[in-house]
Phi, psi and omega in degrees: 000322183299328181289338182282346183295320184243105184286327181274145178262089183284140177275166179300321181297317178296316180297317178295322178295316178298319179295320180294320177297316180297319180294320179295318178297318179296319179296321177298317179298319181293319180292328181286341180291142179291151181281169182292337180270002178293136182303322179296316180294323179295321177296315180298317180296317179298320179296317178297320179294322176298316179298317180296319179295318178297322179297319178296319179297316179296320179296319179294319179295320179296317179296319179296317179298321179295319178295318179296317179297319180295319179295320179295317179297319179295318179296319177297318180297317179295319179297318179295320178295319179296319179296317180295321178296318179296317178297318179296322178295318179296316179298317180296318178298319178296320180294318178297317179296319179296317179295322178295321179295317178297319179296319179297319178297317179298314180298322179294317178297318179297315180296322180294319178297320180296321180292326180291331182284000000 
């Protein structure tokens, strides 16, 4: 199967020639590229740096907003817990008062029975 991959029987000279042509084409492409000191390339680099800086600013703003939202949620949670605790304390105080009132009524009935005897 490996022999079927390449139908032509290239000689060493042909293969070396093809490799040299490919290398020459690659070298031409590299030479045709503008240099780093080219004004167009400098503008492109400056634009990329601006975009990167703006991205960093947006990321920092997003992180700050997340921290603020988290702090607000924590404050809301604490406020809700304090409110629930206050409500539970009021309910407990009312229950204690109700039990004290029932005990006072029982004691009064007991005292009335004692007086009748």
